[in-house]
C-alpha positions in Angstrom: -7.4 -3.0 -4.1 -5.7 -5.3 -2.0 -4.9 -4.3 1.7 -1.9 -5.6 3.7 -4.0 -7.2 6.3 -2.3 -7.6 9.8 -1.6 -11.1 10.5 -0.6 -11.1 14.3 -3.0 -12.4 17.1 -4.8 -11.2 19.0 -4.8 -8.1 16.7 -6.4 -9.8 13.4 -9.1 -11.5 15.8 -10.2 -8.1 16.9 -10.0 -6.7 13.2 -12.3 -9.7 12.0 -14.8 -8.9 14.9 -14.8 -5.3 14.1 -15.2 -6.0 10.3 -18.0 -8.2 11.0 -19.6 -5.9 13.4 -19.4 -3.1 10.9 -21.2 -5.1 8.4 -23.9 -5.9 11.1 -23.7 -9.8 10.6 -23.7 -12.1 13.4 -20.7 -14.8 13.4 -22.8 -17.3 11.5 -23.9 -14.8 8.9 -20.1 -13.8 8.3 -19.2 -17.2 8.4 -21.6 -17.8 5.4 -20.4 -14.7 3.6 -16.8 -15.8 3.9 -17.3 -19.4 3.0 -16.3 -20.9 6.4 -18.2 -22.3 9.5 -19.1 -20.5 12.7 -16.8 -22.2 14.7 -13.9 -20.9 12.4 -15.1 -17.4 12.7 -15.4 -17.8 16.3 -11.8 -19.3 16.6 -10.5 -16.3 14.4 -12.3 -13.7 16.6 -11.0 -15.5 19.8 -7.4 -15.5 18.7 -7.1 -19.5 18.1 -6.7 -19.3 14.5 -6.2 -17.1 11.6 -8.0 -16.7 8.5 -6.6 -18.5 5.1 -5.3 -16.4 2.3 -8.7 -17.0 0.5 -10.8 -15.9 3.6 -8.9 -12.9 3.8 -9.3 -11.7 0.1 -13.1 -12.1 0.8 -12.8 -10.2 3.9 -10.9 -7.4 1.8 -13.7 -7.5 -0.6 -16.3 -6.9 2.1 -14.1 -3.8 3.0 -14.1 -2.5 -0.4 -17.7 -3.0 -0.6 -18.5 -1.1 2.6 -16.5 1.8 1.0 -16.4 5.0 3.1 -17.8 2.9 6.2 -14.4 1.0 6.5 -11.9 4.0 6.4 -11.7 4.3 10.2 -11.3 0.8 10.7 -8.5 0.6 8.0 -6.7 3.7 9.7 -7.2 2.1 13.1 -5.4 -1.1 11.9 -2.8 0.9 9.7 -3.9 -1.0 7.0 -3.0 0.6 3.6 
């Protein structure tokens, strides 16, 4: 399953923050799960950078793993 993630800031930053909160992870824990540093996640969430294609794939996997819990978030950002 591949989602067409939004790529504009600040929308992607808000989306990443909501994914992280939905998973119940701190920025540090989310960074570890995606294989980046805490400052990287902080920059994503604060619209100072956007995730690499590899990070986006890992975030997509998190959404798939969340199953039904991710549907409202996907609908909110019109990700199909």
